[in-house]
C-alpha positions in Angstrom: 49.3 34.1 43.4 47.9 33.9 39.8 45.1 31.6 38.8 45.2 29.4 35.8 42.6 29.0 33.1 40.9 26.1 34.9 40.4 28.2 38.1 39.0 31.1 36.1 36.7 28.8 34.2 35.3 27.4 37.5 34.9 30.9 38.9 32.9 31.9 35.8 30.8 28.8 36.1 30.2 29.4 39.8 29.1 33.0 39.1 26.7 31.8 36.4 25.1 29.2 38.8 24.9 31.8 41.5 23.1 34.1 39.1 20.7 31.4 38.2 20.0 30.7 41.8 19.3 34.4 42.5 17.1 34.5 39.4 15.1 31.5 40.7 14.9 33.0 44.2 13.6 36.3 42.8 11.1 34.3 40.7 9.9 32.5 43.8 9.6 35.8 45.8 7.6 37.4 42.9 5.6 34.1 42.3 6.7 34.2 38.7 6.9 30.7 37.3 8.9 31.8 34.2 11.8 33.1 36.4 11.7 30.0 38.5 11.8 27.8 35.4 14.7 29.7 33.8 16.8 29.6 36.9 16.1 25.9 37.4 16.9 25.1 33.7 20.3 26.9 33.9 21.2 24.8 37.0 20.1 21.6 35.3 21.9 22.4 32.1 25.1 23.2 34.0 24.9 19.8 35.8 24.4 17.9 32.6 27.2 19.7 30.9 29.5 18.9 33.9 28.6 15.2 33.6 29.2 15.2 29.9 32.7 16.8 30.3 33.6 14.4 33.1 32.5 11.4 31.0 34.6 12.6 28.1 37.6 12.8 30.4 36.9 9.3 31.6 35.5 10.0 35.0 32.2 8.7 36.3 29.6 11.5 36.9 28.5 12.0 40.5 
């Protein structure tokens, strides 16, 4: 079964969020506020981008 561009895009986004979560976790383990902040900012920016895309398509953000 082949995946379309939308599924590949979601997978890429999911991997980016997973990487940001790992970065924040490593920052927490090392007590490094910079890594925690960068990981959190990536997650927040992804959420805001998702809301903006949904709003442009006419859906209400969750």
